[in-house]
DSSP file (Angstrom, degrees, kcal/mol; ACC not computed):
  #  RESIDUE AA STRUCTURE BP1 BP2  ACC     N-H-->O    O-->H-N    N-H-->O    O-->H-N    TCO  KAPPA ALPHA  PHI   PSI    X-CA   Y-CA   Z-CA
    1    1 A M     >        0   0    0      0, 0.0     4,-2.2     0, 0.0     5,-0.2   0.000 360.0 360.0 360.0 -28.6  -84.3   72.7  129.7
    2    2 A E  H  >  +     0   0    0      1,-0.2     4,-2.3     2,-0.2     5,-0.2   0.919 360.0  53.7 -59.5 -39.0  -83.7   75.7  132.2
    3    3 A R  H  > S+     0   0    0      1,-0.2     4,-2.8     2,-0.2    -1,-0.2   0.897 105.0  53.3 -60.8 -39.3  -86.6   74.3  134.2
    4    4 A V  H  > S+     0   0    0      2,-0.2     4,-2.7     1,-0.2    -1,-0.2   0.926 108.7  49.2 -64.6 -44.0  -85.0   70.9  134.3
    5    5 A F  H  X S+     0   0    0     -4,-2.2     4,-0.7     2,-0.2    -1,-0.2   0.921 112.2  49.1 -57.8 -45.1  -81.8   72.4  135.7
    6    6 A E  H >< S+     0   0    0     -4,-2.3     3,-0.8     1,-0.2     4,-0.3   0.933 112.2  46.4 -59.8 -47.9  -83.7   74.2  138.3
    7    7 A V  H >< S+     0   0    0     -4,-2.8     3,-1.2     1,-0.2    -2,-0.2   0.899 112.0  51.7 -65.4 -40.3  -85.7   71.2  139.4
    8    8 A L  H 3< S+     0   0    0     -4,-2.7    -1,-0.2     1,-0.2    -2,-0.2   0.600  89.3  79.9 -73.3  -7.9  -82.5   69.0  139.5
    9    9 A S  T << S+     0   0    0     -3,-0.8    -1,-0.2    -4,-0.7    -2,-0.2   0.688  75.5  84.7 -73.6 -12.1  -80.7   71.5  141.7
   10   10 A E  S X> S-     0   0    0     -3,-1.2     4,-1.7    -4,-0.3     3,-0.5  -0.789  75.1-145.5 -91.6 122.6  -82.6   70.1  144.7
   11   11 A P  H 3> S+     0   0    0      0, 0.0     4,-2.5     0, 0.0     5,-0.2   0.855  95.2  55.0 -60.4 -37.9  -80.7   67.0  146.2
   12   12 A N  H 3> S+     0   0    0      1,-0.2     4,-2.1     2,-0.2     5,-0.1   0.888 106.6  52.7 -64.3 -33.2  -83.9   65.1  147.3
   13   13 A R  H <> S+     0   0    0     -3,-0.5     4,-2.2     2,-0.2    -1,-0.2   0.906 108.9  49.0 -67.4 -40.4  -85.3   65.3  143.7
   14   14 A R  H  X S+     0   0    0     -4,-1.7     4,-2.2     1,-0.2    -1,-0.2   0.928 110.2  51.6 -61.2 -43.3  -82.1   63.9  142.4
   15   15 A R  H  X S+     0   0    0     -4,-2.5     4,-1.9     1,-0.2    -2,-0.2   0.867 107.7  52.9 -65.1 -34.7  -82.3   61.1  144.9
   16   16 A I  H  X S+     0   0    0     -4,-2.1     4,-2.5     2,-0.2    -1,-0.2   0.920 109.3  48.3 -61.8 -46.6  -85.9   60.4  143.9
   17   17 A L  H  X S+     0   0    0     -4,-2.2     4,-1.6     1,-0.2    -2,-0.2   0.875 107.6  56.2 -63.4 -37.7  -84.8   60.1  140.3
   18   18 A D  H  < S+     0   0    0     -4,-2.2     4,-0.5     1,-0.2    -1,-0.2   0.906 110.4  44.6 -61.5 -41.9  -81.9   57.8  141.3
   19   19 A V  H >< S+     0   0    0     -4,-1.9     3,-1.4     1,-0.2    -2,-0.2   0.926 112.3  51.1 -68.6 -42.4  -84.5   55.5  142.9
   20   20 A L  H >< S+     0   0    0     -4,-2.5     3,-1.5     1,-0.3    47,-0.5   0.710  93.9  74.6 -68.7 -20.4  -86.9   55.6  140.0
   21   21 A R  T 3< S+     0   0    0     -4,-1.6    -1,-0.3     1,-0.3    -2,-0.2   0.802  93.6  53.3 -57.4 -29.2  -84.0   54.8  137.7
   22   22 A R  T <  S-     0   0    0     -3,-1.4    -1,-0.3    -4,-0.5     2,-0.2   0.559 127.2 -73.5 -86.0  -8.6  -84.3   51.2  138.9
   23   23 A G    <   -     0   0    0     -3,-1.5    -1,-0.3    -4,-0.2    42,-0.1  -0.777  69.4 -30.2 140.3 175.0  -88.0   51.1  138.1
   24   24 A E        -     0   0    0     -2,-0.2    42,-0.2    -3,-0.1    32,-0.0  -0.332  58.3-176.1 -65.5 139.1  -91.5   52.2  139.0
   25   25 A R  E     -A   65   0A   0     40,-2.3    40,-3.2    -2,-0.0     2,-0.1  -0.987  24.7-120.9-139.2 147.1  -92.1   52.9  142.7
   26   26 A P  E  >  -A   64   0A   0      0, 0.0     4,-1.6     0, 0.0     3,-0.3  -0.452  35.1-110.6 -79.1 163.2  -95.0   53.8  145.0
   27   27 A V  H  > S+     0   0    0     36,-1.0     4,-2.5     1,-0.2     5,-0.2   0.907 117.0  59.0 -60.0 -43.5  -94.8   57.0  147.1
   28   28 A G  H  > S+     0   0    0      1,-0.2     4,-2.3     2,-0.2    -1,-0.2   0.875 104.6  50.7 -54.2 -41.4  -94.5   54.9  150.3
   29   29 A D  H  > S+     0   0    0     -3,-0.3     4,-2.6     1,-0.2    -1,-0.2   0.898 109.2  50.1 -64.9 -39.9  -91.3   53.3  149.0
   30   30 A L  H  X S+     0   0    0     -4,-1.6     4,-2.3     2,-0.2     5,-0.3   0.898 109.0  52.4 -64.8 -41.1  -89.8   56.6  148.1
   31   31 A V  H  X>S+     0   0    0     -4,-2.5     4,-2.1     1,-0.2     5,-0.7   0.937 111.9  46.3 -58.5 -47.3  -90.6   57.9  151.6
   32   32 A D  H  <5S+     0   0    0     -4,-2.3    -2,-0.2     1,-0.2    -1,-0.2   0.916 115.1  45.2 -64.6 -42.6  -88.9   54.9  153.2
   33   33 A R  H  <5S+     0   0    0     -4,-2.6    -1,-0.2     1,-0.2    -2,-0.2   0.839 119.4  40.7 -72.9 -31.1  -85.8   55.1  150.9
   34   34 A L  H  <5S-     0   0    0     -4,-2.3    -1,-0.2    -5,-0.2    -2,-0.2   0.745  96.0-138.0 -87.7 -26.2  -85.4   58.9  151.3
   35   35 A G  T  <5 +     0   0    0     -4,-2.1     2,-0.3     1,-0.3    -3,-0.1   0.794  62.8 117.1  68.9  28.9  -86.1   59.1  154.9
   36   36 A V  S   <S-     0   0    0     -5,-0.7    -1,-0.3    -6,-0.2    -2,-0.1  -0.793  71.9 -79.5-120.1 168.1  -88.2   62.2  154.6
   37   37 A S     >  -     0   0    0     -2,-0.3     4,-2.2     1,-0.1     5,-0.2  -0.216  35.6-117.5 -69.1 155.8  -92.0   62.8  155.2
   38   38 A Q  H  > S+     0   0    0      1,-0.2     4,-2.7     2,-0.2     5,-0.2   0.876 114.0  54.3 -59.4 -41.7  -94.6   61.8  152.8
   39   39 A P  H  > S+     0   0    0      0, 0.0     4,-1.9     0, 0.0    -1,-0.2   0.865 108.8  49.8 -61.2 -34.8  -95.8   65.3  152.2
   40   40 A T  H  > S+     0   0    0      2,-0.2     4,-2.2     1,-0.2    -2,-0.2   0.920 111.5  47.3 -71.2 -41.2  -92.2   66.4  151.3
   41   41 A V  H  X S+     0   0    0     -4,-2.2     4,-2.7     1,-0.2    -1,-0.2   0.922 111.8  51.6 -66.1 -42.0  -91.8   63.5  148.9
   42   42 A S  H  X S+     0   0    0     -4,-2.7     4,-2.3     1,-0.2    -1,-0.2   0.870 108.3  51.4 -61.2 -36.0  -95.2   64.3  147.3
   43   43 A K  H  X S+     0   0    0     -4,-1.9     4,-1.9     2,-0.2    -1,-0.2   0.905 112.6  44.7 -65.7 -43.4  -94.2   67.9  146.9
   44   44 A H  H  X S+     0   0    0     -4,-2.2     4,-2.6     2,-0.2    -2,-0.2   0.895 111.6  53.4 -67.2 -38.1  -91.0   66.9  145.1
   45   45 A L  H  X S+     0   0    0     -4,-2.7     4,-3.0     2,-0.2    -2,-0.2   0.918 107.5  51.3 -64.2 -42.2  -92.9   64.4  143.0
   46   46 A R  H  X S+     0   0    0     -4,-2.3     4,-2.6     1,-0.2    -1,-0.2   0.930 111.6  47.9 -61.2 -42.8  -95.3   67.1  141.9
   47   47 A T  H  X S+     0   0    0     -4,-1.9     4,-1.5     2,-0.2    -2,-0.2   0.905 112.8  47.8 -65.5 -41.5  -92.4   69.4  140.9
   48   48 A L  H  <>S+     0   0    0     -4,-2.6     5,-2.3     2,-0.2     6,-0.9   0.874 112.6  49.6 -64.1 -39.2  -90.7   66.6  139.0
   49   49 A R  H ><5S+     0   0    0     -4,-3.0     3,-1.5     4,-0.2    -2,-0.2   0.930 108.6  52.1 -63.2 -45.7  -94.0   65.7  137.3
   50   50 A E  H 3<5S+     0   0    0     -4,-2.6    -1,-0.2     1,-0.3    -2,-0.2   0.813 109.0  50.1 -61.1 -33.4  -94.6   69.3  136.3
   51   51 A A  T 3<5S-     0   0    0     -4,-1.5    -1,-0.3    -5,-0.2    -2,-0.2   0.477 117.4-115.6 -83.2  -4.4  -91.0   69.5  134.8
   52   52 A G  T < 5S+     0   0    0     -3,-1.5    -3,-0.2    -4,-0.3    18,-0.1   0.582  83.7 119.1  83.1  10.6  -91.9   66.2  132.8
   53   53 A L  S   <S+     0   0    0     -5,-2.3    15,-3.2    -6,-0.2     2,-0.3   0.785  77.0  22.0 -80.6 -28.5  -89.2   64.2  134.6
   54   54 A V  E     -B   67   0A   0     -6,-0.9     2,-0.3    13,-0.3    13,-0.2  -0.919  63.0-162.8-133.5 162.0  -91.6   61.6  136.2
   55   55 A E  E     -B   66   0A   0     11,-2.1    11,-2.5    -2,-0.3     2,-0.3  -0.940  11.7-149.5-135.7 162.2  -95.1   60.4  135.4
   56   56 A S  E     -B   65   0A   0     -2,-0.3     2,-0.3     9,-0.2     9,-0.2  -0.877   9.2-168.5-131.6 163.6  -97.5   58.5  137.6
   57   57 A R  E     -B   64   0A   0      7,-1.8     7,-3.4    -2,-0.3     2,-0.4  -0.976  25.1-117.9-146.7 153.1 -100.3   55.9  137.3
   58   58 A S  E     +B   63   0A   0     -2,-0.3     2,-0.4     5,-0.2     5,-0.2  -0.773  24.2 180.0 -94.2 136.6 -102.9   54.7  139.7
   59   59 A E  E >   -B   62   0A   0      3,-2.8     3,-2.4    -2,-0.4     2,-0.2  -0.877  65.2 -58.1-137.9 104.9 -103.1   51.1  140.7
   60   60 A A  T 3  S-     0   0    0     -2,-0.4    -1,-0.1     1,-0.3     0, 0.0  -0.449 120.8 -18.3  57.6-122.6 -105.9   50.4  143.2
   61   61 A Q  T 3  S+     0   0    0     -2,-0.2     2,-0.3    -3,-0.1    -1,-0.3   0.397 123.5  88.2 -91.2   2.4 -105.2   52.7  146.2
   62   62 A R  E <   - B   0  59A   0     -3,-2.4    -3,-2.8   -36,-0.0     2,-0.5  -0.729  64.0-145.5-106.4 152.6 -101.5   53.3  145.3
   63   63 A R  E     - B   0  58A   0     -2,-0.3   -36,-1.0    -5,-0.2     2,-0.4  -0.976  18.7-158.0-110.7 122.7  -99.9   55.9  143.0
   64   64 A L  E     -AB  26  57A   0     -7,-3.4    -7,-1.8    -2,-0.5     2,-0.4  -0.853   3.6-158.1-106.9 136.0  -96.9   54.6  141.1
   65   65 A Y  E     +AB  25  56A   0    -40,-3.2   -40,-2.3    -2,-0.4     2,-0.3  -0.861  11.0 179.2-114.8 146.1  -94.2   56.9  139.8
   66   66 A R  E     - B   0  55A   0    -11,-2.5   -11,-2.1    -2,-0.4     2,-0.2  -0.960  31.8 -98.8-140.7 160.0  -91.7   56.2  137.0
   67   67 A L  E     - B   0  54A   0    -47,-0.5     2,-0.5    -2,-0.3   -13,-0.3  -0.537  22.8-147.8 -79.0 141.9  -89.0   58.1  135.3
   68   68 A R        -     0   0    0    -15,-3.2     4,-0.4    -2,-0.2    -1,-0.0  -0.948   8.5-166.5-106.7 124.4  -89.5   59.9  132.0
   69   69 A T     >  +     0   0    0     -2,-0.5     4,-2.5     1,-0.2     3,-0.2   0.683  66.5  86.2 -88.1 -17.7  -86.3   59.8  130.0
   70   70 A E  H  > S+     0   0    0      1,-0.3     4,-2.2     2,-0.2     3,-0.3   0.923  92.5  43.9 -55.1 -52.2  -87.2   62.4  127.3
   71   71 A P  H  > S+     0   0    0      0, 0.0     4,-1.9     0, 0.0    -1,-0.3   0.840 113.1  53.4 -63.0 -29.1  -86.1   65.5  129.2
   72   72 A L  H  > S+     0   0    0     -4,-0.4     4,-2.7    -3,-0.2    -2,-0.2   0.843 106.1  52.9 -69.8 -34.6  -83.0   63.7  130.4
   73   73 A R  H  X S+     0   0    0     -4,-2.5     4,-2.6    -3,-0.3     5,-0.2   0.926 108.8  49.6 -64.3 -45.3  -82.1   62.9  126.7
   74   74 A E  H  X S+     0   0    0     -4,-2.2     4,-1.9     2,-0.2    -2,-0.2   0.901 111.5  49.1 -58.0 -43.4  -82.5   66.6  125.9
   75   75 A L  H  X S+     0   0    0     -4,-1.9     4,-2.1     1,-0.2    -2,-0.2   0.920 111.5  49.7 -61.4 -46.6  -80.2   67.4  128.8
   76   76 A D  H  X S+     0   0    0     -4,-2.7     4,-1.4     1,-0.2    -2,-0.2   0.880 108.9  51.5 -61.9 -39.9  -77.7   64.8  127.6
   77   77 A A  H  < S+     0   0    0     -4,-2.6    -1,-0.2     1,-0.2    -2,-0.2   0.891 110.2  49.8 -68.0 -38.9  -77.7   66.1  124.1
   78   78 A W  H  < S+     0   0    0     -4,-1.9     4,-0.4     1,-0.2    -1,-0.2   0.882 112.5  47.6 -64.8 -37.8  -77.0   69.7  125.4
   79   79 A L  H >X S+     0   0    0     -4,-2.1     4,-2.3     1,-0.2     3,-1.0   0.737  88.6  90.2 -81.5 -19.1  -74.1   68.4  127.6
   80   80 A E  H 3X S+     0   0    0     -4,-1.4     4,-2.3     1,-0.3     5,-0.2   0.829  84.3  49.1 -46.7 -50.0  -72.5   66.4  124.8
   81   81 A P  H 3> S+     0   0    0      0, 0.0     4,-1.7     0, 0.0    -1,-0.3   0.840 113.0  49.3 -59.2 -32.8  -70.3   69.1  123.4
   82   82 A Y  H <> S+     0   0    0     -3,-1.0     4,-2.5    -4,-0.4    -2,-0.2   0.863 109.8  51.4 -72.4 -37.1  -69.0   69.8  127.0
   83   83 A R  H  X S+     0   0    0     -4,-2.3     4,-2.9     2,-0.2    -1,-0.2   0.902 109.3  49.8 -63.5 -40.4  -68.4   66.1  127.6
   84   84 A M  H  X S+     0   0    0     -4,-2.3     4,-2.2    -5,-0.2    -2,-0.2   0.884 111.0  50.0 -68.9 -36.7  -66.4   66.0  124.4
   85   85 A L  H  X S+     0   0    0     -4,-1.7     4,-2.0    -5,-0.2    -2,-0.2   0.945 111.9  48.1 -60.0 -49.1  -64.4   69.0  125.5
   86   86 A W  H  X S+     0   0    0     -4,-2.5     4,-2.7     2,-0.2     5,-0.2   0.931 111.4  49.1 -57.4 -50.0  -63.7   67.5  128.9
   87   87 A E  H  X S+     0   0    0     -4,-2.9     4,-2.7     1,-0.2    -1,-0.2   0.891 110.0  52.5 -59.2 -39.1  -62.6   64.1  127.3
   88   88 A S  H  X S+     0   0    0     -4,-2.2     4,-2.2     2,-0.2    -1,-0.2   0.875 109.3  48.8 -62.7 -37.6  -60.3   66.0  125.0
   89   89 A R  H  X S+     0   0    0     -4,-2.0     4,-2.4     2,-0.2    -2,-0.2   0.895 110.2  51.0 -67.8 -40.7  -58.7   67.8  127.9
   90   90 A L  H  X S+     0   0    0     -4,-2.7     4,-2.8     2,-0.2    -2,-0.2   0.920 109.6  52.2 -65.1 -40.8  -58.3   64.5  129.8
   91   91 A G  H  X S+     0   0    0     -4,-2.7     4,-2.5     2,-0.2    -2,-0.2   0.942 108.3  49.6 -57.5 -47.0  -56.6   63.1  126.6
   92   92 A D  H  X S+     0   0    0     -4,-2.2     4,-2.1     1,-0.2    -2,-0.2   0.910 112.2  48.4 -59.8 -42.5  -54.3   66.0  126.5
   93   93 A L  H  X S+     0   0    0     -4,-2.4     4,-2.9     2,-0.2     5,-0.2   0.923 110.8  50.9 -63.1 -44.0  -53.4   65.4  130.2
   94   94 A E  H  X S+     0   0    0     -4,-2.8     4,-1.9     1,-0.2    -2,-0.2   0.894 111.2  47.2 -63.1 -40.7  -52.9   61.8  129.7
   95   95 A R  H  X S+     0   0    0     -4,-2.5     4,-1.9     2,-0.2    -1,-0.2   0.897 112.4  50.7 -65.4 -41.4  -50.5   62.4  126.8
   96   96 A H  H  X S+     0   0    0     -4,-2.1     4,-2.0     1,-0.2    -2,-0.2   0.929 110.9  48.0 -61.3 -47.5  -48.6   65.0  128.8
   97   97 A L  H  X S+     0   0    0     -4,-2.9     4,-2.1     1,-0.2    -1,-0.2   0.875 109.4  53.4 -67.9 -32.4  -48.2   62.7  131.8
   98   98 A A  H  X S+     0   0    0     -4,-1.9     4,-2.1    -5,-0.2    -1,-0.2   0.873 108.1  50.9 -68.3 -33.9  -47.0   59.9  129.5
   99   99 A T  H  X S+     0   0    0     -4,-1.9     4,-2.4     2,-0.2    -2,-0.2   0.898 108.8  51.1 -68.9 -34.3  -44.4   62.2  128.1
  100  100 A M  H  X S+     0   0    0     -4,-2.0     4,-1.9     2,-0.2    -2,-0.2   0.889 109.3  50.6 -69.8 -37.0  -43.2   63.1  131.6
  101  101 A D  H  X S+     0   0    0     -4,-2.1     4,-2.3     2,-0.2    -1,-0.2   0.901 110.3  49.7 -63.1 -40.7  -42.9   59.4  132.4
  102  102 A E  H  X S+     0   0    0     -4,-2.1     4,-2.0     1,-0.2    -2,-0.2   0.910 109.9  50.7 -65.6 -40.4  -40.8   58.8  129.2
  103  103 A D  H  < S+     0   0    0     -4,-2.4     4,-0.3     1,-0.2    -1,-0.2   0.894 110.6  50.3 -65.5 -36.4  -38.5   61.8  130.1
  104  104 A R  H >< S+     0   0    0     -4,-1.9     3,-0.9     1,-0.2    -1,-0.2   0.903 110.6  48.5 -65.9 -41.5  -38.1   60.3  133.6
  105  105 A D  H 3< S+     0   0    0     -4,-2.3    -1,-0.2     1,-0.2    -2,-0.2   0.823 114.2  46.2 -68.2 -31.0  -37.2   56.9  132.2
  106  106 A D  T 3< S+     0   0    0     -4,-2.0    -1,-0.2    -5,-0.2    -2,-0.2   0.343  92.1 113.8 -93.4   6.4  -34.7   58.4  129.7
  107  107 A G  S <  S-     0   0    0     -3,-0.9    -3,-0.1    -4,-0.3    -4,-0.0  -0.049  81.0 -65.0 -71.1 176.2  -33.1   60.6  132.4
  108  108 A P        -     0   0    0      0, 0.0    -1,-0.2     0, 0.0     2,-0.2  -0.278  57.1-109.8 -62.2 143.4  -29.5   60.3  133.6
  109  109 A E        -     0   0    0     -3,-0.1    -3,-0.0     1,-0.1     0, 0.0  -0.489  29.0-124.6 -74.6 145.4  -28.7   57.2  135.6
  110  110 A R        -     0   0    0     -2,-0.2     3,-0.1     1,-0.1    -1,-0.1  -0.631  28.1-105.8 -83.7 144.9  -28.1   57.5  139.3
  111  111 A P        -     0   0    0      0, 0.0     3,-0.1     0, 0.0    -1,-0.1  -0.421  48.0 -93.1 -65.1 148.5  -24.9   56.3  140.7
  112  112 A P    >   -     0   0    0      0, 0.0     3,-1.3     0, 0.0     2,-0.0  -0.314  48.5 -99.2 -63.3 147.5  -25.3   53.1  142.6
  113  113 A E  T 3  S+     0   0    0      1,-0.2    -3,-0.0     2,-0.1     0, 0.0  -0.346 103.8  20.6 -69.0 146.1  -25.9   53.5  146.4
  114  114 A G  T 3         0   0    0     -3,-0.1    -1,-0.2     1,-0.0     0, 0.0   0.583 360.0 360.0  78.3   9.1  -23.0   53.1  148.7
  115  115 A G    <         0   0    0     -3,-1.3    -2,-0.1    -4,-0.0    -1,-0.0   0.534 360.0 360.0-112.0 360.0  -20.7   53.6  146.0
């Protein structure tokens, strides 16, 4: 999983995964969408493939790439306890803010203006 974090630290690789999330794509389409050179995209795809995040297949003269979800599921499973902690903290904050609103609603009445 450490390798996955390392690979995902590069913004263009994350952008490639974002595009592939919508479905299989040829290299040329990724080049157009990312606005970077074909050699650069190919280099990132090789790194993503070595990390197990994408796989490819040949179709005539084209190479098509698609997302592999298994490493992302492992990452998601690792993140789950942290997500639960974050949600718990947000729940605590929401309850605190609701208490503050109640205290404000129950506060002393203000005298009417002009009066």
